[in-house]
N, C-alpha and C positions, 0 to 999 in steps of 0.2 A: 161805153159798153156797162151795161147793166150787170150788178154786181149778183151772183148765185145764192139762192139762200140755203141756211143750213150751218153748220159748224165749221169753224177752224179746225187745222190739226193741233194746234196750241190750246184751244179749248176742250179739245176731247183727251188730251194728254194731262192736263189739268185735272179735270173730273176722274179720270182712271189713276191719277195720282192721290187724289184724296179717299176714293174708295179703298185704294190698298192699303193706304195708313189707317183707316178706320178697320178695317178687316184684321190686319195685324195687330190693333190693339186690342180687338175683341180677343183674339188668339192669345195673346199673350196673358192676359186676366185668366184665362181659363187656365193656361199652365202654371200660371202661377197658384191657382187656388188649387190644382194637381197636386203640386210640390207640397203646400201647406198641408193638405191633408195627409199626404205621405209622411209628412214630418209629426203630425199629431198621433199617427198609427204608430210610426217608431218611438215617440214619447211614452206612449201606453205599453209598447212592448217592453220598455225598461223600467217603469213604474211597478209594474207587478210583481217583479221579484225584490225591487226595494220594500213595497209593502209587507212581503214575506218576511224580510229582516227585520221590519219595525215590529211587526207582529210578536216575531218570538222574542224580542226584546222585552215588549209590553205587557205581553200575554192579553192583548186586545185585540179580537178581530177586528181585520180590517175589510171593505167591501168597494165593490164599485157599481154604481147607479149608472146604468148605461140607457139613457135616452135615443131616439133617432137622430138628433141632431149634437148630443152632447155626452159627457160623463161626467160622474164627480166622486170623489172620493170619500168615502164614508167610514165610521169607527162604531162598534158595539160595546156601549157602556151602559152604568146606570144599573138601579134597581128599581124597577123589572127592568132588565135587559132593554135597550132601545137602539136602534141604529141613527146615530147621529152624524150632519154633515162636519166634518173635520174642520174646524176654524181654521180661515184661509185660504181655503180649498173651494173658489167657487167653480161652478160649471165649466168645463172647458169645451168649448162650443167648435163645432165645425165650421169650415169656409161655407158659403150659400153654396147649395145645390149638392152638397154631400150628405150622406146618412149611413148611419151603423146599423147592420142587421146582427142581431145577437142570435145563436144557437147553444142553448144549454141542455146537459141531461138531466139535471135535477134543479129542483126549486130549495135550495138549503137554506136561503136567508129569509123566505118568505114568512116562514112561521114568526119570525120577531118583527113588529111594527118599527117603520122608522118614527123617529120624534117629532118630525116637521110634518106628519100627515101624507107625504108623499110615499112613494113605492120604496119598498126595501132593494138593497143592492141585489143584482144578479150574480155578479161574480164575487165571490168570498175567499179571502184569504185567512186561513184557521190558524190557531194558535202553533201548531206543529210546520206550518210554511206551506201546507198544501193548499192546492184552489179547486175552484169548481172546475171540472172541465169543460172548456167551451170552444165555440166557433165563432169570431166577430169578423164580418165582412164589411168594409168600407167601400162603398160605392157610390157613384154620381146617381143623383136621384132621378137624371132622364133615361139612366141606363147606357149610356153613349158610349164611354170608355171603360176600360177594366180599371178596377180599383186594387185592394191590397186584404188579403187576409191574415188574421192575426188568430193563432189556435194553440191551445194549452192543453196538457192531458192530465193536469192536477198536479203532477210530480216535478217536472221539467219545465225548464224557462219555456217561455211561450214563444213561437217561431212567428216571424214576419215574413211574408213573400206575395208575391204578384197572385191576384185573384185570377182562377182559372177562367 
């Protein structure tokens, strides 16, 4: 009796299993990046009040330079005053595919140049502990899933919540 052409049930099940494993791995990688991005937003929400305390103790203003894919801590010092990257504070990079979108009401720090030639920080923590009012959204670049919103009014601790 001639054998029919086609795939056996076992071959089809093996192909389906391989595809399921590959799709699960891609899904887990995306979920891991989302958790990592949320962790960085939480860390930043905790960092801002700590910079306020440090600013009040040292009497040096601090700032955060926000780029689309990172943020960096800076300090205002020297004569003439310039923004310097705080030693030991390399840029904190977001996971691939995530980005910051910053909205501020003022350009408080823009009048003073950064010593490294880069842009001045957009979020400033003044010597009295007040900060630049801001809305900082953390979103996936592809616009797929919802992200997080970190916002502050300049007087109270910043709040982190799911983005609308």
